[in-house]
N, C-alpha and C positions, 0 to 999 in steps of 0.2 A: 298618478304620479306628478308630485309637486315641481313646478318651476320656482323655486326661490333662489335668488341670487345672494350670496353670504359675501360680505365684503370684510376682508382681513385687515385690522388696522394694527400698525405697529407703532410702539410708543416711542417717540424720541427721546432719547436720554442724553443728557450732558456729556461730551466727550471733551479730554484735554481741558484747554482754557473756557470752554463755554459754562455759562450762567443761567439758571431760571431768572425770571424777573416778572414785575407786574408793572404794567402801564399805567402809568399815574395822570399822563397829560399828554394830549395832542397837540403837537407843535407846530403842524401844517406841512405841507409838501412831503408826505411820507416820514415825517420825523416825529419822534414820540419820545418823553421823557420815561423812562423806565426804571423802577427800584429794584435792585437785583439782588440775589440771595446773599451777596458777598458784601452788603451794606453800602455798595457806590450808587449813587444814581447817575444815569447815563442817558445822555442825548443818542438815541439810537435811529437808525434809517432802515426802511427796508429795501434790500437790492432790487435792482431794476427787472433781473429776472423772476422775481417773485412777488414784483407788485401785484400782480392779477391772480396770483394762485391763493393768497388768503387776504382777509380784511380784517384789520386791527382796529379795536377801539378802546376806550378808557376801562381798566378793570379787568383786561385779558392776562392770561398768564401765558408768557412767550419765552423761548430760548433765545437768549443774546449771545452772539459771538464777539468779544471786545476786540477792539483793533489792536494792532501791534504798536503803534503810535497812539498816545493818549489813551492808553488802557484802561484807566480809572474813570473817563470821561465820556468816551466815545465807543459805538460798537454797532453791529449790524443785528436785525431781528431775523433770526432764519426758520423759526417755527412758530405757530400759534397753536395753544394747547385747548381743547374742548374740556367741558365741565366733567366729563367723565376721566379725562387724562388728569386733570389737576387731581381727582381723588385718587387716583392710580400712583401719581407721583408721591403724595402725602403716604400713602401705605407703604411705599416702599422706602420711606424714611427721608425723602428729598424736601430742604427746607424752601417751601414755597411762601413768598413774601405775601 
């Protein structure tokens, strides 16, 4: 009998006003410039509760939740996609910048 652990990974899809984006520049102190799928470039931050959950670098595909105020200029990074996730998003028809 094999003792294999299989992890089930759920793909996070955009809900509501969330958008998919690509990190274009690290702006320091957990701030990043992100080119989003709605053609807005936002200055995004990683909320404190998520700072140690995932590490973001330039070129990563992320899920962004725009702020209520300054919707087209600011947002929070709430998820970082892996390379396999990026391929799955494209397969499902999402616009990945």
